C-alpha positions in Angstrom: 11.5 -58.7 -28.3 11.1 -55.2 -29.8 11.1 -54.8 -33.5 14.3 -53.4 -35.1 12.4 -50.2 -36.1 11.0 -49.5 -32.6 11.5 -46.2 -31.0 10.8 -44.9 -27.5 9.8 -41.2 -27.1 9.8 -39.7 -23.7 8.4 -36.2 -23.1 7.9 -33.8 -20.2 6.6 -30.3 -20.5 4.1 -27.9 -19.1 0.6 -29.3 -19.2 -1.7 -27.8 -21.9 -4.3 -29.1 -24.3 -3.3 -30.8 -27.5 0.0 -32.4 -26.6 -1.1 -36.1 -27.1 -2.9 -35.1 -30.3 0.1 -33.4 -31.7 2.5 -36.2 -30.9 0.2 -38.9 -32.2 -0.5 -36.9 -35.4 3.3 -36.5 -35.9 3.9 -40.2 -35.7 0.8 -41.0 -37.8 1.9 -38.8 -40.6 5.2 -40.7 -40.7 3.4 -44.0 -40.9 4.5 -45.1 -37.5 2.4 -47.5 -35.5 2.0 -46.7 -31.7 2.2 -50.0 -29.8 2.3 -48.6 -26.3 1.5 -45.2 -24.8 1.3 -43.9 -21.2 0.8 -40.4 -19.9 0.6 -38.6 -16.5 -0.3 -35.1 -15.5 0.4 -33.2 -12.3 -0.9 -29.8 -11.4 1.3 -28.1 -14.0 3.5 -30.8 -15.7 2.7 -33.4 -18.3 4.7 -36.7 -18.9 4.4 -39.0 -21.9 6.1 -42.3 -23.0 5.3 -43.7 -26.4 6.7 -46.8 -28.1 6.1 -46.9 -31.8 7.2 -49.1 -34.8 8.5 -47.1 -37.7 7.7 -47.6 -41.3 10.3 -49.4 -43.4 13.0 -46.9 -44.5 12.5 -44.5 -41.6 14.9 -44.4 -38.7 15.3 -42.9 -35.2 17.7 -40.1 -36.3 15.3 -38.9 -38.9 12.4 -39.0 -36.5 14.4 -37.0 -33.9 15.4 -34.3 -36.3 11.8 -33.9 -37.6 10.4 -33.9 -34.0 12.5 -31.0 -32.9 10.1 -28.3 -34.3 7.1 -29.8 -32.6 9.0 -30.2 -29.3 10.1 -26.6 -29.4 6.5 -25.4 -29.9 5.5 -27.1 -26.7 8.7 -26.3 -24.9 9.3 -30.0 -24.3 12.1 -31.8 -22.5 12.4 -34.9 -24.6 14.5 -37.7 -25.7 14.3 -40.5 -28.3 15.6 -43.9 -27.5 15.7 -47.4 -29.1 15.6 -50.9 -27.5 19.2 -52.0 -27.5 20.3 -55.5 -26.3 23.9 -54.3 -26.5 23.4 -51.4 -24.1 26.4 -51.4 -21.8 26.1 -51.6 -18.0 28.9 -51.2 -15.5 28.5 -52.6 -12.0 30.3 -51.2 -8.9 30.3 -53.5 -5.9 32.2 -54.0 -2.6 32.1 -57.3 -0.7 28.4 -58.1 -0.6 27.6 -60.2 -3.7 23.9 -60.9 -3.5 22.8 -58.0 -5.7 25.7 -58.6 -8.1 24.9 -62.3 -8.6 21.2 -61.5 -9.1 21.8 -58.9 -11.8 24.4 -61.0 -13.6 22.0 -64.0 -13.6 19.2 -61.9 -14.9 21.3 -60.5 -17.7 22.5 -64.0 -18.6 18.9 -65.2 -18.8 17.8 -62.3 -21.0 15.5 -60.8 -18.3 17.2 -57.4 -18.6 17.8 -55.3 -21.7 21.5 -54.6 -22.3 24.6 -56.4 -21.1 27.1 -56.0 -18.3 30.5 -55.0 -19.6 32.7 -54.6 -16.5 32.8 -54.8 -12.7 34.7 -52.4 -10.5 35.3 -53.1 -6.8 37.2 -51.5 -4.0 37.9 -55.1 -2.7 39.4 -58.1 -4.5 37.1 -60.8 -3.2 34.6 -60.9 -6.1 37.1 -61.3 -9.0 36.2 -65.0 -9.3 32.6 -64.0 -9.7 33.5 -61.7 -12.6 35.6 -64.5 -14.1 32.7 -66.9 -13.9 30.6 -64.6 -16.0 33.6 -63.8 -18.3 33.6 -60.1 -17.3 36.6 -57.7 -16.8 37.2 -57.1 -13.1 38.9 -53.9 -11.9 40.2 -53.7 -8.4 40.5 -50.1 -7.3 41.2 -49.8 -3.6 40.1 -46.6 -1.9 41.3 -44.9 1.2 40.7 -41.4 2.5 44.2 -40.5 1.3 43.8 -42.0 -2.2 40.1 -41.2 -2.8 40.7 -38.5 -5.5 43.2 -40.7 -7.5 41.0 -43.8 -7.1 37.9 -42.0 -8.3 39.8 -40.7 -11.3 40.8 -44.2 -12.1 37.2 -45.4 -11.8 36.0 -42.6 -14.0 38.5 -43.6 -16.7 37.0 -47.1 -16.7 33.4 -45.9 -16.8 33.2 -42.8 -19.1 32.7 -43.8 -22.7 32.4 -47.5 -21.8 28.9 -47.7 -20.5 25.4 -46.2 -20.7 24.5 -47.1 -17.1 26.3 -47.5 -13.8 24.8 -49.7 -11.1 26.0 -49.5 -7.5 25.2 -53.1 -6.3 26.1 -52.5 -2.7 29.2 -50.4 -3.4 30.1 -49.2 0.0 31.7 -45.9 -0.9 30.3 -42.4 -1.0 30.9 -40.9 -4.5 32.2 -37.4 -4.4 30.4 -34.5 -6.0 33.3 -34.0 -8.3 33.1 -37.7 -9.4 29.3 -37.3 -10.1 29.8 -34.1 -12.0 32.3 -35.8 -14.3 30.4 -39.1 -14.7 28.5 -39.0 -18.0 26.2 -42.0 -17.4 23.3 -42.1 -14.9 24.1 -44.1 -11.8 21.6 -46.1 -9.7 22.2 -47.1 -6.1 20.4 -49.7 -3.9 20.0 -48.6 -0.3 19.1 -51.1 2.3 16.2 -49.2 3.9 12.9 -47.7 2.9 14.0 -44.1 2.3 13.7 -41.5 3.6 13.8 -43.5 6.8 17.2 -44.6 8.1 19.4 -42.9 5.4 23.1 -43.5 5.7 24.9 -46.3 7.4 23.6 -49.2 9.6 19.9 -49.0 8.8 19.2 -52.5 10.2 20.7 -51.6 13.6 18.5 -48.5 13.8 15.5 -50.4 12.6 16.0 -53.0 15.3 16.4 -50.3 17.9 13.1 -48.6 16.8 11.2 -51.8 16.7 9.9 -51.2 13.1 7.2 -53.5 11.7 8.3 -53.2 8.1 11.7 -53.0 6.5 12.5 -52.2 2.9 14.9 -51.2 0.2 15.2 -48.2 -2.1 16.7 -47.9 -5.6 17.5 -44.3 -6.4 19.6 -42.2 -8.7 23.0 -41.2 -7.2 23.4 -37.5 -6.4 25.8 -35.5 -4.4 23.3 -35.5 -1.5 23.7 -38.9 0.2 20.7 -41.2 -0.2 18.5 -38.3 -1.5 18.5 -38.9 -5.2 15.2 -39.3 -7.0 13.6 -42.7 -6.1 13.0 -45.2 -8.9 11.7 -48.3 -7.0 11.0 -49.4 -3.5 9.5 -52.5 -1.7 9.0 -53.7 1.9 8.5 -56.8 4.0 6.8 -57.2 7.3 8.9 -58.0 10.4 8.2 -58.4 14.1 9.8 -58.2 17.5 10.8 -61.9 17.0 13.2 -61.0 14.2 16.8 -60.6 15.1 19.3 -58.4 13.3 20.4 -61.4 11.3 16.8 -62.0 10.3 16.4 -58.4 9.2 19.6 -58.6 7.1 18.4 -61.9 5.4 15.0 -60.5 4.6 16.4 -57.2 3.5 18.8 -58.8 1.1 15.9 -60.5 -0.7 14.2 -57.1 -1.0 17.4 -55.4 -2.2 17.8 -58.0 -5.0 14.3 -57.5 -6.3 14.2 -53.7 -6.0 17.5 -53.1 -7.7 16.6 -55.5 -10.6 13.3 -53.7 -11.1 15.0 -50.3 -11.1 17.7 -51.5 -13.6 15.0 -52.9 -15.9 12.9 -49.7 -15.7 16.0 -47.6 -16.5 17.2 -49.8 -19.4 13.7 -49.8 -20.9 13.5 -46.0 -20.7 10.5 -46.0 -18.4 11.8 -43.3 -15.9 11.3 -39.6 -16.2 13.0 -37.4 -13.6 10.9 -34.5 -12.3 13.1 -32.5 -9.9 13.5 -34.5 -6.7 11.0 -37.2 -7.8 10.4 -39.5 -10.7 7.5 -40.5 -12.9 7.8 -44.2 -13.7 5.9 -45.8 -16.5 5.7 -49.6 -15.9 
């Protein structure tokens, strides 16, 4: 459990000498105690995540205001966050419930930071699941003819009511207009090891190709289908003896784990986006 005065500082900028020293000195001069720090450099970019405990009387807003000058001097992209057990998460789901049940159980057990606040579905079947966990359930059917109005309704449910949207096997393609207007990041679970078998029916195509591993990929949702920056992946070995049903069963186990890991990493502010890829501090 993080202390009440804990902050998380995430930085990305051009790589040059003195960045770590400058940030560490800034925190030291405020009396903050660094409890965790991770950094990574590429050819020309530098990434940093620091957790620090503030001295009594200091707060995140004051730290952020004071840090602006230092950030400007290094031309940093940065943000300051705090651990928040009340961080609000919205879950979108269709008919498959395995990822939904896994996430709700993990939230209930305190394994994930934050809390689910609502479930949106384009099918009514999972309303009883939402009721079991005492969560609001919003049934918003979508057809080709009603897509624009339905997306507007979903946006009205999400914007301002959550800090993260999780697509837990939500079998709808979100439009570019929807994503432009959505003010929270959205994470999707795809039932293949991207970039292989993007789009629909990956298990059928994997079976046809006789693959020896199958996997799942959690990624940010972008307007380009299944091409958002990847947060987490995992695989399992399979063989010619495995049927399509076997692949689906094995794949669902991977999907649960991969999505849960990605949600945890996002809620704990461990992911920095670098163009089409991510830097993930575990």
